[in-house]
C-alpha positions in Angstrom: 86.2 105.0 107.3 83.5 107.5 107.5 80.8 105.8 109.9 78.3 105.3 107.2 76.6 101.9 107.8 76.5 99.1 105.2 73.2 97.3 104.8 73.3 93.9 106.5 72.1 92.4 103.1 75.3 93.7 101.5 77.4 92.0 104.3 75.6 88.8 103.8 76.3 88.9 100.1 80.1 89.2 101.1 79.6 86.1 103.3 78.0 84.2 100.5 81.1 84.8 98.5 83.3 83.6 101.2 81.2 80.4 101.3 82.4 79.6 97.7 86.2 79.3 98.5 87.9 76.2 97.6 88.3 73.4 100.2 89.7 70.1 100.4 87.2 67.2 101.2 84.5 69.7 101.2 85.1 70.6 104.7 84.2 74.3 104.5 86.2 75.0 107.7 85.4 78.9 107.5 83.2 80.4 110.2 82.3 84.1 110.8 81.3 86.0 113.9 79.7 89.2 112.6 79.2 92.3 114.7 77.3 95.3 113.5 76.7 98.8 114.4 77.1 99.6 118.1 78.3 95.9 118.7 81.6 96.7 116.8 82.6 99.4 119.3 81.6 97.0 122.2 83.8 94.3 120.6 86.6 96.7 120.2 86.3 97.8 124.0 86.1 94.2 125.0 89.2 93.2 122.8 91.1 96.2 124.4 90.2 95.2 127.9 91.0 91.5 127.3 94.6 92.9 126.1 94.8 95.0 129.4 93.8 92.1 131.5 96.1 89.4 130.0 99.3 91.3 128.9 101.8 91.6 131.9 102.3 95.4 133.0 105.9 95.1 131.7 104.7 94.3 128.2 101.6 96.4 128.3 101.6 99.3 125.7 99.1 101.9 126.1 99.2 102.5 122.2 98.3 98.9 121.6 95.4 99.3 123.9 94.0 102.5 122.2 94.6 100.9 118.9 92.2 97.9 119.8 89.9 100.2 121.6 89.5 102.6 118.6 90.1 100.4 115.5 86.1 100.1 115.0 85.0 103.7 115.7 83.9 104.3 112.3 83.4 100.8 111.0 79.9 99.4 110.0 80.7 95.8 110.6 83.5 93.7 112.0 83.7 90.0 111.0 85.9 87.7 113.0 87.3 85.0 110.7 87.7 81.5 112.0 88.9 78.2 110.8 86.9 75.7 112.7 88.8 72.3 112.6 86.6 69.6 111.2 86.3 65.9 111.9 88.5 64.7 109.2 92.0 64.3 110.7 93.5 63.2 107.4 93.1 66.6 105.9 96.0 68.8 107.7 95.0 71.8 109.7 97.2 73.8 107.1 94.7 73.0 104.5 91.9 74.1 106.4 93.7 77.4 107.3 94.2 78.0 103.6 90.7 77.3 102.7 89.6 80.0 105.3 92.2 82.3 104.1 90.7 81.9 100.6 87.1 82.5 102.0 88.6 85.8 103.7 90.1 86.7 100.3 86.7 86.4 98.6 85.2 88.8 101.4 87.9 91.4 100.6 87.6 91.2 96.9 83.9 91.4 97.1 84.0 94.4 99.5 86.5 96.3 97.1 84.3 95.4 94.1 81.3 96.8 96.0 83.1 100.1 97.0 83.4 99.0 100.7 86.7 99.7 102.5 88.1 96.8 104.3 90.9 96.3 106.7 92.2 92.8 107.9 93.7 93.3 111.4 95.5 90.2 113.1 96.9 92.6 116.1 96.1 92.6 119.7 94.8 89.3 120.8 93.9 88.0 117.7 96.0 84.9 118.1 96.1 84.5 121.9 94.2 81.8 123.7 92.2 84.3 125.7 90.6 85.5 122.6 89.5 82.0 121.6 88.0 81.6 125.1 86.3 85.0 125.0 84.6 83.8 121.6 84.1 80.3 123.0 86.0 78.6 120.3 87.8 75.1 120.7 91.3 75.0 121.0 92.0 73.6 117.7 90.1 76.4 115.9 92.2 79.1 114.6 91.2 82.8 114.5 92.7 84.1 111.1 91.9 87.8 111.7 89.1 90.7 112.1 87.8 92.0 109.1 86.6 95.8 109.5 84.2 97.0 106.9 83.0 100.6 106.1 82.6 103.2 103.6 85.3 105.7 103.2 85.4 109.2 101.7 88.8 108.5 100.1 90.0 106.2 97.5 93.2 104.6 98.2 95.2 102.5 95.7 96.8 99.4 97.0 100.5 99.6 97.3 103.3 96.6 96.8 106.8 96.9 98.0 108.2 95.0 94.9 106.7 94.2 91.6 105.3 90.6 90.7 108.2 90.4 88.4 110.5 90.0 91.4 108.6 87.2 93.0 108.0 85.0 90.0 110.4 82.6 88.6 109.2 81.2 85.1 110.6 77.7 84.0 
């Protein structure tokens, strides 16, 4: 990413795409916490410091700390994607997670279509209870990941380890 800012209106359009994800029971469990501009770096600093405070000295890795600290240095926006558990217990949590993942995919596809570089991170404290506390989420909520958005001077093509033909069985 090159540090160029994405207009907030364009990010709002990506969030509108997310809102059209399929959802069982029309629960629409996706929630997004958006950081823009300097707030991205502020979040990354807080994420890194949370990692430092929570991880034991035995398991602490300076490289992981630095990664969390600098992930957003050149990003324009950061979106934390959360599945907020609804009040319909008959709908399995997994279905709510899948719906939120579909919403995330809509953002990623929309970003690519608009020439915006995106990166979905699930590293650091993403899945740790301390991050839920930091974001003031409920215990039953699930953080799916952090979406970093920005512009890039380089065009990169996606890569797959194996072709789709190795992953499909036709009957």
